[in-house]
mmCIF file as Biopython writes it, N, C-alpha, C and O atoms, coordinates in Angstrom:
data_model
#
loop_
_atom_site.group_PDB
_atom_site.id
_atom_site.type_symbol
_atom_site.label_atom_id
_atom_site.label_alt_id
_atom_site.label_comp_id
_atom_site.label_asym_id
_atom_site.label_entity_id
_atom_site.label_seq_id
_atom_site.pdbx_PDB_ins_code
_atom_site.Cartn_x
_atom_site.Cartn_y
_atom_site.Cartn_z
_atom_site.occupancy
_atom_site.B_iso_or_equiv
_atom_site.auth_seq_id
_atom_site.auth_asym_id
_atom_site.pdbx_PDB_model_num
ATOM 1   N N  . MET A ? 1  ? 0.847  -1.177 0.000  1.0 0.0 1  A 1 
ATOM 2   C CA . MET A ? 1  ? 0.000  0.000  0.000  1.0 0.0 1  A 1 
ATOM 3   C C  . MET A ? 1  ? 0.895  1.244  0.000  1.0 0.0 1  A 1 
ATOM 4   O O  . MET A ? 1  ? 1.781  1.374  0.845  1.0 0.0 1  A 1 
ATOM 5   N N  . ALA A ? 2  ? 0.669  2.123  -0.916 1.0 0.0 2  A 1 
ATOM 6   C CA . ALA A ? 2  ? 1.473  3.333  -1.044 1.0 0.0 2  A 1 
ATOM 7   C C  . ALA A ? 2  ? 1.106  4.333  0.037  1.0 0.0 2  A 1 
ATOM 8   O O  . ALA A ? 2  ? -0.063 4.488  0.391  1.0 0.0 2  A 1 
ATOM 9   N N  . GLU A ? 3  ? 2.117  5.006  0.554  1.0 0.0 3  A 1 
ATOM 10  C CA . GLU A ? 3  ? 1.905  6.012  1.597  1.0 0.0 3  A 1 
ATOM 11  C C  . GLU A ? 3  ? 1.491  7.330  0.939  1.0 0.0 3  A 1 
ATOM 12  O O  . GLU A ? 3  ? 2.126  7.784  -0.012 1.0 0.0 3  A 1 
ATOM 13  N N  . SER A ? 4  ? 0.439  7.926  1.447  1.0 0.0 4  A 1 
ATOM 14  C CA . SER A ? 4  ? -0.036 9.185  0.916  1.0 0.0 4  A 1 
ATOM 15  C C  . SER A ? 4  ? 0.370  10.306 1.879  1.0 0.0 4  A 1 
ATOM 16  O O  . SER A ? 4  ? -0.037 10.315 3.041  1.0 0.0 4  A 1 
ATOM 17  N N  . LEU A ? 5  ? 1.172  11.244 1.381  1.0 0.0 5  A 1 
ATOM 18  C CA . LEU A ? 5  ? 1.667  12.328 2.221  1.0 0.0 5  A 1 
ATOM 19  C C  . LEU A ? 5  ? 1.055  13.647 1.790  1.0 0.0 5  A 1 
ATOM 20  O O  . LEU A ? 5  ? 0.778  13.879 0.613  1.0 0.0 5  A 1 
ATOM 21  N N  . THR A ? 6  ? 0.852  14.503 2.780  1.0 0.0 6  A 1 
ATOM 22  C CA . THR A ? 6  ? 0.354  15.842 2.482  1.0 0.0 6  A 1 
ATOM 23  C C  . THR A ? 6  ? 1.488  16.685 1.915  1.0 0.0 6  A 1 
ATOM 24  O O  . THR A ? 6  ? 2.651  16.284 1.957  1.0 0.0 6  A 1 
ATOM 25  N N  . GLU A ? 7  ? 1.148  17.843 1.390  1.0 0.0 7  A 1 
ATOM 26  C CA . GLU A ? 7  ? 2.155  18.751 0.845  1.0 0.0 7  A 1 
ATOM 27  C C  . GLU A ? 7  ? 3.154  19.165 1.925  1.0 0.0 7  A 1 
ATOM 28  O O  . GLU A ? 7  ? 4.354  19.260 1.665  1.0 0.0 7  A 1 
ATOM 29  N N  . GLN A ? 8  ? 2.653  19.409 3.132  1.0 0.0 8  A 1 
ATOM 30  C CA . GLN A ? 8  ? 3.530  19.816 4.227  1.0 0.0 8  A 1 
ATOM 31  C C  . GLN A ? 8  ? 4.481  18.681 4.610  1.0 0.0 8  A 1 
ATOM 32  O O  . GLN A ? 8  ? 5.658  18.926 4.872  1.0 0.0 8  A 1 
ATOM 33  N N  . GLU A ? 9  ? 3.984  17.453 4.645  1.0 0.0 9  A 1 
ATOM 34  C CA . GLU A ? 9  ? 4.839  16.315 4.975  1.0 0.0 9  A 1 
ATOM 35  C C  . GLU A ? 9  ? 5.926  16.131 3.918  1.0 0.0 9  A 1 
ATOM 36  O O  . GLU A ? 9  ? 7.073  15.834 4.251  1.0 0.0 9  A 1 
ATOM 37  N N  . LEU A ? 10 ? 5.575  16.306 2.663  1.0 0.0 10 A 1 
ATOM 38  C CA . LEU A ? 10 ? 6.558  16.196 1.586  1.0 0.0 10 A 1 
ATOM 39  C C  . LEU A ? 10 ? 7.633  17.268 1.731  1.0 0.0 10 A 1 
ATOM 40  O O  . LEU A ? 10 ? 8.820  16.986 1.569  1.0 0.0 10 A 1 
ATOM 41  N N  . TYR A ? 11 ? 7.218  18.496 2.038  1.0 0.0 11 A 1 
ATOM 42  C CA . TYR A ? 11 ? 8.162  19.606 2.225  1.0 0.0 11 A 1 
ATOM 43  C C  . TYR A ? 11 ? 9.111  19.306 3.387  1.0 0.0 11 A 1 
ATOM 44  O O  . TYR A ? 11 ? 10.320 19.511 3.282  1.0 0.0 11 A 1 
ATOM 45  N N  . ARG A ? 12 ? 8.546  18.818 4.495  1.0 0.0 12 A 1 
ATOM 46  C CA . ARG A ? 12 ? 9.371  18.540 5.678  1.0 0.0 12 A 1 
ATOM 47  C C  . ARG A ? 12 ? 10.366 17.414 5.406  1.0 0.0 12 A 1 
ATOM 48  O O  . ARG A ? 12 ? 11.510 17.475 5.855  1.0 0.0 12 A 1 
ATOM 49  N N  . ARG A ? 13 ? 9.939  16.397 4.680  1.0 0.0 13 A 1 
ATOM 50  C CA . ARG A ? 13 ? 10.853 15.297 4.359  1.0 0.0 13 A 1 
ATOM 51  C C  . ARG A ? 13 ? 11.962 15.762 3.422  1.0 0.0 13 A 1 
ATOM 52  O O  . ARG A ? 13 ? 13.110 15.337 3.550  1.0 0.0 13 A 1 
ATOM 53  N N  . GLU A ? 14 ? 11.616 16.628 2.489  1.0 0.0 14 A 1 
ATOM 54  C CA . GLU A ? 14 ? 12.621 17.173 1.587  1.0 0.0 14 A 1 
ATOM 55  C C  . GLU A ? 14 ? 13.643 17.984 2.384  1.0 0.0 14 A 1 
ATOM 56  O O  . GLU A ? 14 ? 14.846 17.872 2.151  1.0 0.0 14 A 1 
ATOM 57  N N  . ALA A ? 15 ? 13.165 18.793 3.315  1.0 0.0 15 A 1 
ATOM 58  C CA . ALA A ? 15 ? 14.064 19.590 4.155  1.0 0.0 15 A 1 
ATOM 59  C C  . ALA A ? 15 ? 14.954 18.681 5.003  1.0 0.0 15 A 1 
ATOM 60  O O  . ALA A ? 15 ? 16.139 18.964 5.182  1.0 0.0 15 A 1 
ATOM 61  N N  . LEU A ? 16 ? 14.393 17.606 5.517  1.0 0.0 16 A 1 
ATOM 62  C CA . LEU A ? 16 ? 15.158 16.644 6.310  1.0 0.0 16 A 1 
ATOM 63  C C  . LEU A ? 16 ? 16.267 16.021 5.469  1.0 0.0 16 A 1 
ATOM 64  O O  . LEU A ? 16 ? 17.406 15.912 5.924  1.0 0.0 16 A 1 
ATOM 65  N N  . HIS A ? 17 ? 15.940 15.611 4.241  1.0 0.0 17 A 1 
ATOM 66  C CA . HIS A ? 17 ? 16.943 15.015 3.364  1.0 0.0 17 A 1 
ATOM 67  C C  . HIS A ? 17 ? 18.041 16.012 3.005  1.0 0.0 17 A 1 
ATOM 68  O O  . HIS A ? 17 ? 19.204 15.629 2.882  1.0 0.0 17 A 1 
ATOM 69  N N  . LYS A ? 18 ? 17.689 17.281 2.835  1.0 0.0 18 A 1 
ATOM 70  C CA . LYS A ? 18 ? 18.692 18.304 2.532  1.0 0.0 18 A 1 
ATOM 71  C C  . LYS A ? 18 ? 19.651 18.491 3.703  1.0 0.0 18 A 1 
ATOM 72  O O  . LYS A ? 18 ? 20.860 18.610 3.507  1.0 0.0 18 A 1 
ATOM 73  N N  . LEU A ? 19 ? 19.110 18.515 4.920  1.0 0.0 19 A 1 
ATOM 74  C CA . LEU A ? 19 ? 19.973 18.659 6.098  1.0 0.0 19 A 1 
ATOM 75  C C  . LEU A ? 19 ? 20.931 17.477 6.206  1.0 0.0 19 A 1 
ATOM 76  O O  . LEU A ? 19 ? 22.121 17.655 6.463  1.0 0.0 19 A 1 
ATOM 77  N N  . CYS A ? 20 ? 20.410 16.284 6.012  1.0 0.0 20 A 1 
ATOM 78  C CA . CYS A ? 20 ? 21.249 15.085 6.097  1.0 0.0 20 A 1 
ATOM 79  C C  . CYS A ? 20 ? 22.327 15.099 5.020  1.0 0.0 20 A 1 
ATOM 80  O O  . CYS A ? 20 ? 23.464 14.700 5.273  1.0 0.0 20 A 1 
ATOM 81  N N  . ALA A ? 21 ? 21.972 15.559 3.813  1.0 0.0 21 A 1 
ATOM 82  C CA . ALA A ? 21 ? 22.938 15.627 2.719  1.0 0.0 21 A 1 
ATOM 83  C C  . ALA A ? 21 ? 24.061 16.612 3.032  1.0 0.0 21 A 1 
ATOM 84  O O  . ALA A ? 21 ? 25.182 16.445 2.552  1.0 0.0 21 A 1 
ATOM 85  N N  . MET A ? 22 ? 23.767 17.637 3.833  1.0 0.0 22 A 1 
ATOM 86  C CA . MET A ? 22 ? 24.792 18.615 4.218  1.0 0.0 22 A 1 
ATOM 87  C C  . MET A ? 22 ? 25.597 18.147 5.433  1.0 0.0 22 A 1 
ATOM 88  O O  . MET A ? 22 ? 26.505 18.844 5.886  1.0 0.0 22 A 1 
ATOM 89  N N  . GLY A ? 23 ? 25.263 16.967 5.958  1.0 0.0 23 A 1 
ATOM 90  C CA . GLY A ? 23 ? 25.996 16.435 7.100  1.0 0.0 23 A 1 
ATOM 91  C C  . GLY A ? 23 ? 25.503 16.969 8.431  1.0 0.0 23 A 1 
ATOM 92  O O  . GLY A ? 23 ? 26.211 16.879 9.434  1.0 0.0 23 A 1 
ATOM 93  N N  . ILE A ? 24 ? 24.293 17.528 8.457  1.0 0.0 24 A 1 
ATOM 94  C CA . ILE A ? 24 ? 23.722 18.088 9.678  1.0 0.0 24 A 1 
ATOM 95  C C  . ILE A ? 24 ? 22.765 17.076 10.288 1.0 0.0 24 A 1 
ATOM 96  O O  . ILE A ? 24 ? 21.868 16.573 9.611  1.0 0.0 24 A 1 
ATOM 97  N N  . ASP A ? 25 ? 22.958 16.779 11.566 1.0 0.0 25 A 1 
ATOM 98  C CA . ASP A ? 25 ? 22.042 15.891 12.278 1.0 0.0 25 A 1 
ATOM 99  C C  . ASP A ? 25 ? 20.844 16.711 12.720 1.0 0.0 25 A 1 
ATOM 100 O O  . ASP A ? 25 ? 20.983 17.580 13.581 1.0 0.0 25 A 1 
ATOM 101 N N  . PRO A ? 26 ? 19.655 16.457 12.148 1.0 0.0 26 A 1 
ATOM 102 C CA . PRO A ? 26 ? 18.491 17.262 12.491 1.0 0.0 26 A 1 
ATOM 103 C C  . PRO A ? 26 ? 17.936 16.982 13.892 1.0 0.0 26 A 1 
ATOM 104 O O  . PRO A ? 26 ? 17.113 17.742 14.401 1.0 0.0 26 A 1 
ATOM 105 N N  . PHE A ? 27 ? 18.384 15.905 14.498 1.0 0.0 27 A 1 
ATOM 106 C CA . PHE A ? 27 ? 17.909 15.543 15.836 1.0 0.0 27 A 1 
ATOM 107 C C  . PHE A ? 27 ? 19.114 15.312 16.749 1.0 0.0 27 A 1 
ATOM 108 O O  . PHE A ? 27 ? 19.408 14.169 17.098 1.0 0.0 27 A 1 
ATOM 109 N N  . PRO A ? 28 ? 19.817 16.383 17.142 1.0 0.0 28 A 1 
ATOM 110 C CA . PRO A ? 28 ? 21.072 16.247 17.889 1.0 0.0 28 A 1 
ATOM 111 C C  . PRO A ? 28 ? 20.879 15.984 19.388 1.0 0.0 28 A 1 
ATOM 112 O O  . PRO A ? 28 ? 21.372 16.747 20.219 1.0 0.0 28 A 1 
ATOM 113 N N  . ALA A ? 29 ? 20.178 14.930 19.726 1.0 0.0 29 A 1 
ATOM 114 C CA . ALA A ? 29 ? 19.911 14.627 21.128 1.0 0.0 29 A 1 
ATOM 115 C C  . ALA A ? 29 ? 21.194 14.421 21.932 1.0 0.0 29 A 1 
ATOM 116 O O  . ALA A ? 29 ? 21.220 14.701 23.131 1.0 0.0 29 A 1 
ATOM 117 N N  . ALA A ? 30 ? 22.232 13.946 21.302 1.0 0.0 30 A 1 
ATOM 118 C CA . ALA A ? 30 ? 23.486 13.681 22.013 1.0 0.0 30 A 1 
ATOM 119 C C  . ALA A ? 30 ? 24.125 14.965 22.542 1.0 0.0 30 A 1 
ATOM 120 O O  . ALA A ? 30 ? 24.980 14.901 23.425 1.0 0.0 30 A 1 
ATOM 121 N N  . GLU A ? 31 ? 23.735 16.112 22.029 1.0 0.0 31 A 1 
ATOM 122 C CA . GLU A ? 31 ? 24.312 17.375 22.481 1.0 0.0 31 A 1 
ATOM 123 C C  . GLU A ? 31 ? 23.757 17.824 23.827 1.0 0.0 31 A 1 
ATOM 124 O O  . GLU A ? 31 ? 24.280 18.765 24.425 1.0 0.0 31 A 1 
ATOM 125 N N  . TYR A ? 32 ? 22.726 17.178 24.302 1.0 0.0 32 A 1 
ATOM 126 C CA . TYR A ? 32 ? 22.086 17.583 25.546 1.0 0.0 32 A 1 
ATOM 127 C C  . TYR A ? 32 ? 22.266 16.482 26.585 1.0 0.0 32 A 1 
ATOM 128 O O  . TYR A ? 32 ? 21.587 15.458 26.524 1.0 0.0 32 A 1 
ATOM 129 N N  . PRO A ? 33 ? 23.174 16.684 27.539 1.0 0.0 33 A 1 
ATOM 130 C CA . PRO A ? 33 ? 23.414 15.646 28.543 1.0 0.0 33 A 1 
ATOM 131 C C  . PRO A ? 33 ? 22.196 15.454 29.447 1.0 0.0 33 A 1 
ATOM 132 O O  . PRO A ? 33 ? 21.482 16.404 29.767 1.0 0.0 33 A 1 
ATOM 133 N N  . VAL A ? 34 ? 21.985 14.225 29.842 1.0 0.0 34 A 1 
ATOM 134 C CA . VAL A ? 34 ? 20.888 13.901 30.751 1.0 0.0 34 A 1 
ATOM 135 C C  . VAL A ? 34 ? 21.305 14.318 32.157 1.0 0.0 34 A 1 
ATOM 136 O O  . VAL A ? 34 ? 22.326 13.858 32.667 1.0 0.0 34 A 1 
ATOM 137 N N  . THR A ? 35 ? 20.518 15.186 32.778 1.0 0.0 35 A 1 
ATOM 138 C CA . THR A ? 35 ? 20.825 15.650 34.130 1.0 0.0 35 A 1 
ATOM 139 C C  . THR A ? 35 ? 19.784 15.207 35.136 1.0 0.0 35 A 1 
ATOM 140 O O  . THR A ? 35 ? 19.977 15.378 36.340 1.0 0.0 35 A 1 
ATOM 141 N N  . ALA A ? 36 ? 18.678 14.638 34.661 1.0 0.0 36 A 1 
ATOM 142 C CA . ALA A ? 36 ? 17.625 14.170 35.556 1.0 0.0 36 A 1 
ATOM 143 C C  . ALA A ? 36 ? 16.788 13.124 34.830 1.0 0.0 36 A 1 
ATOM 144 O O  . ALA A ? 36 ? 16.742 13.074 33.601 1.0 0.0 36 A 1 
ATOM 145 N N  . HIS A ? 37 ? 16.137 12.302 35.621 1.0 0.0 37 A 1 
ATOM 146 C CA . HIS A ? 37 ? 15.246 11.282 35.072 1.0 0.0 37 A 1 
ATOM 147 C C  . HIS A ? 37 ? 13.848 11.515 35.626 1.0 0.0 37 A 1 
ATOM 148 O O  . HIS A ? 37 ? 13.689 12.014 36.740 1.0 0.0 37 A 1 
ATOM 149 N N  . SER A ? 38 ? 12.846 11.155 34.854 1.0 0.0 38 A 1 
ATOM 150 C CA . SER A ? 38 ? 11.465 11.460 35.230 1.0 0.0 38 A 1 
ATOM 151 C C  . SER A ? 38 ? 11.082 10.866 36.589 1.0 0.0 38 A 1 
ATOM 152 O O  . SER A ? 38 ? 10.365 11.509 37.356 1.0 0.0 38 A 1 
ATOM 153 N N  . LYS A ? 39 ? 11.542 9.661  36.898 1.0 0.0 39 A 1 
ATOM 154 C CA . LYS A ? 39 ? 11.200 9.055  38.197 1.0 0.0 39 A 1 
ATOM 155 C C  . LYS A ? 39 ? 11.766 9.875  39.355 1.0 0.0 39 A 1 
ATOM 156 O O  . LYS A ? 39 ? 11.109 10.041 40.382 1.0 0.0 39 A 1 
ATOM 157 N N  . ASP A ? 40 ? 12.989 10.386 39.186 1.0 0.0 40 A 1 
ATOM 158 C CA . ASP A ? 40 ? 13.602 11.215 40.228 1.0 0.0 40 A 1 
ATOM 159 C C  . ASP A ? 40 ? 12.832 12.521 40.403 1.0 0.0 40 A 1 
ATOM 160 O O  . ASP A ? 40 ? 12.615 12.976 41.526 1.0 0.0 40 A 1 
ATOM 161 N N  . ILE A ? 41 ? 12.420 13.120 39.288 1.0 0.0 41 A 1 
ATOM 162 C CA . ILE A ? 41 ? 11.662 14.374 39.337 1.0 0.0 41 A 1 
ATOM 163 C C  . ILE A ? 41 ? 10.314 14.154 40.008 1.0 0.0 41 A 1 
ATOM 164 O O  . ILE A ? 41 ? 9.901  14.953 40.848 1.0 0.0 41 A 1 
ATOM 165 N N  . GLN A ? 42 ? 9.623  13.070 39.642 1.0 0.0 42 A 1 
ATOM 166 C CA . GLN A ? 42 ? 8.322  12.771 40.242 1.0 0.0 42 A 1 
ATOM 167 C C  . GLN A ? 42 ? 8.462  12.503 41.736 1.0 0.0 42 A 1 
ATOM 168 O O  . GLN A ? 42 ? 7.644  12.957 42.536 1.0 0.0 42 A 1 
ATOM 169 N N  . SER A ? 43 ? 9.491  11.774 42.101 1.0 0.0 43 A 1 
ATOM 170 C CA . SER A ? 43 ? 9.722  11.459 43.509 1.0 0.0 43 A 1 
ATOM 171 C C  . SER A ? 43 ? 9.978  12.735 44.315 1.0 0.0 43 A 1 
ATOM 172 O O  . SER A ? 43 ? 9.425  12.905 45.402 1.0 0.0 43 A 1 
ATOM 173 N N  . ALA A ? 44 ? 10.806 13.622 43.790 1.0 0.0 44 A 1 
ATOM 174 C CA . ALA A ? 44 ? 11.105 14.873 44.481 1.0 0.0 44 A 1 
ATOM 175 C C  . ALA A ? 44 ? 9.852  15.736 44.596 1.0 0.0 44 A 1 
ATOM 176 O O  . ALA A ? 44 ? 9.641  16.394 45.615 1.0 0.0 44 A 1 
ATOM 177 N N  . PHE A ? 45 ? 9.025  15.734 43.561 1.0 0.0 45 A 1 
ATOM 178 C CA . PHE A ? 45 ? 7.795  16.508 43.589 1.0 0.0 45 A 1 
ATOM 179 C C  . PHE A ? 45 ? 6.844  15.965 44.661 1.0 0.0 45 A 1 
ATOM 180 O O  . PHE A ? 45 ? 6.237  16.729 45.412 1.0 0.0 45 A 1 
ATOM 181 N N  . ARG A ? 46 ? 6.726  14.639 44.718 1.0 0.0 46 A 1 
ATOM 182 C CA . ARG A ? 46 ? 5.837  14.036 45.729 1.0 0.0 46 A 1 
ATOM 183 C C  . ARG A ? 46 ? 6.312  14.363 47.149 1.0 0.0 46 A 1 
ATOM 184 O O  . ARG A ? 46 ? 5.502  14.666 48.025 1.0 0.0 46 A 1 
ATOM 185 N N  . ARG A ? 47 ? 7.628  14.300 47.369 1.0 0.0 47 A 1 
ATOM 186 C CA . ARG A ? 47 ? 8.166  14.616 48.700 1.0 0.0 47 A 1 
ATOM 187 C C  . ARG A ? 47 ? 7.891  16.075 49.044 1.0 0.0 47 A 1 
ATOM 188 O O  . ARG A ? 47 ? 7.542  16.384 50.184 1.0 0.0 47 A 1 
ATOM 189 N N  . ALA A ? 48 ? 8.043  16.971 48.078 1.0 0.0 48 A 1 
ATOM 190 C CA . ALA A ? 48 ? 7.821  18.393 48.329 1.0 0.0 48 A 1 
ATOM 191 C C  . ALA A ? 48 ? 6.351  18.719 48.504 1.0 0.0 48 A 1 
ATOM 192 O O  . ALA A ? 48 ? 6.015  19.680 49.196 1.0 0.0 48 A 1 
ATOM 193 N N  . ALA A ? 49 ? 5.470  17.946 47.897 1.0 0.0 49 A 1 
ATOM 194 C CA . ALA A ? 49 ? 4.037  18.225 47.951 1.0 0.0 49 A 1 
ATOM 195 C C  . ALA A ? 49 ? 3.368  17.653 49.193 1.0 0.0 49 A 1 
ATOM 196 O O  . ALA A ? 49 ? 2.239  18.030 49.506 1.0 0.0 49 A 1 
ATOM 197 N N  . LYS A ? 50 ? 4.042  16.746 49.913 1.0 0.0 50 A 1 
ATOM 198 C CA . LYS A ? 50 ? 3.453  16.161 51.121 1.0 0.0 50 A 1 
ATOM 199 C C  . LYS A ? 50 ? 3.349  17.220 52.210 1.0 0.0 50 A 1 
ATOM 200 O O  . LYS A ? 50 ? 4.280  17.995 52.428 1.0 0.0 50 A 1 
ATOM 201 N N  . PRO A ? 51 ? 2.201  17.244 52.893 1.0 0.0 51 A 1 
ATOM 202 C CA . PRO A ? 51 ? 2.062  18.196 54.005 1.0 0.0 51 A 1 
ATOM 203 C C  . PRO A ? 51 ? 3.029  17.834 55.139 1.0 0.0 51 A 1 
ATOM 204 O O  . PRO A ? 51 ? 3.276  16.655 55.390 1.0 0.0 51 A 1 
ATOM 205 N N  . ALA A ? 52 ? 3.552  18.806 55.793 1.0 0.0 52 A 1 
ATOM 206 C CA . ALA A ? 52 ? 4.536  18.580 56.863 1.0 0.0 52 A 1 
ATOM 207 C C  . ALA A ? 52 ? 3.900  18.084 58.123 1.0 0.0 52 A 1 
ATOM 208 O O  . ALA A ? 52 ? 4.593  17.847 59.112 1.0 0.0 52 A 1 
#
């Protein structure tokens, strides 16, 4: 079954391919170090929200 894309999706994919062709990583997640994890954040929030 052929995939049907909208004009905007086609434009975005073309832009993605152009970035990749220039050697640019469009999703540079590795540039952002992990400093917290969701479980730690939720745990800290629960501790702070408990009445004293």
